[in-house]
N, C-alpha and C positions, 0 to 999 in steps of 0.2 A: 552670535549667531545661535539660532535654536539647531535641533537636539535631537538627540535618540528618544525613542520610544520606551517607555517604561511599562507598555502594555504589549505584549506577544498575540500574533493574530495566531491561532493552529492553522494548515495546511489539510485539504481534504483527506483523509484517508478512509481505504476501502470501510464496503460494510463485513461483518463478519460472514461465513457463510452465503456470501450473496456472490455476483458477477464481481470477481478482481479490476473491472474497469466498470462501476455502472457510470461514468456521465459517458464516454464513449461513443460520439457519434450526438452527443445532447449539449457539449461545451467548442466553442471553438479556439483553433489553436492560437490567437489572438490573447483569447480569456488564459489559456494555459499559458502565454509568454508573461502576462500581466502578473498571473498567481507567483511564479516564480521568479520575476522580479521583484514581489515584492518581500519574498524571502529572501532576495540577499538584499537589498536594503534595509529592511526592517534586524540581518544579524541573524535569522534563523538558520540560512546556509551563512556562516561565517567568513571571513577572510581565508583563503588557505584551502578549503573544502572541496574535496574531489567529488564532483556532481557527475554519476552514471548517468547511462539512458531507460536504465531497467529499475533502477531503483528511486529516478525521480518519476519515474510513471508509477509505479505503487506508492510514492508519497502523498501525490495529488490524485488518483485513483482514477487514472486516463489511461490510456494503450500507449505505447512506446512512439506510434507516429508523429501527435501534435509534441512530444515529451523534449522528439528530436528535433523539430520543426523552433519548437523556444531554445532552446540551446544550439542551435545556431543563430538564429536571432539577438543572443545575449551576450553570442560571442563577438558579434559584430558590434556592440554596442559600448562593449568594452567591460563589461562586467564579470564574463567567462574568460579565461586564457588558457590555450595550450600546456597539458599537462605532459609533454613524452608524447613523441611520434605513432608510426605505424598504420596498418590497414585503418584502426578505429582509433585516431586518435584522442587522449582522451582530455578531461575538460578540469579547471578548481574554478573555483570562484576569485576573481580578481584581488591579488593583495593590496593592500592599504599604504598609505607611508607620508611625508611628509612634501616630500618633491613630488607624490602625487596631487596631494590635494593643494600646494601653491600653484601645479599651471592651471588644475581645475579651477580654480577661484579665480587668475587671473585670466584666462579663458574666457569664463562667464563676464567678469567686471570689463573687458574691451568689447565685449560684444552689446551688451547693455548699456555701456558708454554711449557708442556708436550709436545706437536707440535715439539716446536722449537729446543727440543734436536734431534730431527735426521737434523740439519742446518750441525751436521760434518760430517757427512756420502754425505753430497751432492756432488759432484763433483763440483769442482773448477769455471766449466763454465756458469753451473744451477747458484750456488752460485753468482756471478757476475750480471746475468741476472738477479737473484732476486734482489741484492741491488738497481739496475737500475732504474726494473719496483717500488721497495720502493722511491726511491728519487722522482721520477715521480708523483706519486702518494701523497706523504707529499706536494707537492710545489702544485698540482692543490686542496686539502685542505687547505691550505696558503691562496691561492687564493681568495677562496671560503669564507675564515673566514674575511676575509680583505673588501669587496666589503661592499658597504652601499648604502640602505638600507639589511644587510645581507639574502640571502635566503637561509633558513633552510634547505628545499629541498634538494636544491645540495649541503652543506653543508653535510648531513647526508649521501648522495649517497659517496662524496670524501671518509669519513673516514672511511666510510662501507667498499668503495674499495682498503686502505689502508692493514687493516687487511685480508680482503681474500686474496689477495696477498700472506703472508705469509702461510694460510690454503691451498689454491691453491697448493702451489707448495710442500709442507711439510707432510699435514694434510690426516692420510688414512680414509680407509671409516667408521671402527666405531668409530671412532673420529668427525668426518664429523656428523655421525647422530647424537650423542649428543652435538654438538655444537648446530646443526640445532634445538633441543628441547629447547635451551634455547633461541635461536633467537627472535621469537614474542614476550617475554617479556623484555628483553632486549632494544628491537627496541621501545616500549611502553613508555622506560625511554627515551632514545634518542630522542627520535621526543615529545616528551611533557614537560621534566622537563630539559633538559641539556641547553635550554637560558639562565635558571638561572645561570648558572657558565658562561658564555659569557658574551660579544663577546671574552673577553682576554682567549686566548686557549693560553699563554706563556708554562704554567704547560705541556699541552698535546704537545706541540711543542717539549719542551725538551725530554720527554718520549720516542718519536718518534724518536729523534734523537739518542738515546740512542741504540734502537733498529738496525736504521741502520746501523750504528756503528758495531755491534755485529753481523748483518748477514755479512756485506763486508769483515768482520775478520775469519768468520767461526767459531764463538765461539756459540757454543753450549748452554754449561751452560750460559754464560751473556747474551745470549740472551732471554731464557726462564728469566733469571732474571729481565729486563729490559718489557719484556710481561709483567709477573708478577702484575712490579710496574705501568706498568699503568694502567692496570683496576683495581687493587685495590684504588690504590688512587681518578682514577675517579670515582668512587660506594663511598669514604670517604667524595670526593666534593660532590658528587650530594646526598650525604644521609644529605652534612649538609646544602641545599639550601632548599630539601623540607620544 
């Protein structure tokens, strides 16, 4: 599975001598949340790191209100966890571990597998178009995996595109919402730890090829099994490397 970024982005910081919160009133709370989420996913806020409202607001150059809202939302997503009680409970970045990664990957595999059942009812022209898109995206993923040095940002994007092709074609709104609730926690493992199982992605290639064959044949049950196998085995590979 792809993989952690080797190129870190810096969070915005206050300008010296100016307004300590220069973006206050200009940045939406959802954008602040997205920036904090990226800091966690990319490892700039590592597992176990304590997250304080005032420090986070200063790091991002925003007021404490959007920082507080971001922390609340990321707590609900599972990227932050409580770190003690009290009137103002402290938070820290959620830990990582083998059990957690296996459960996340199995949950994602189960959901994507259920989605693939709809392949049987997909009209033949749409099914052929989906198979072609997946072949093209798999070729792009393999090219990114062969590059030296590996650009793990590109590898992550190419792998994500392969799976999104299936979901874009077949997933309904309810399933998309469920998958998106898992996405940030899955992305964190992909970005930070998947290089431990690279750069040889032979097993992933074989699993993807099985998915493509099932899609091309219009075999929903086979596609479900192949997608589940890809996710379940990927979780086991990563858990073994942690």
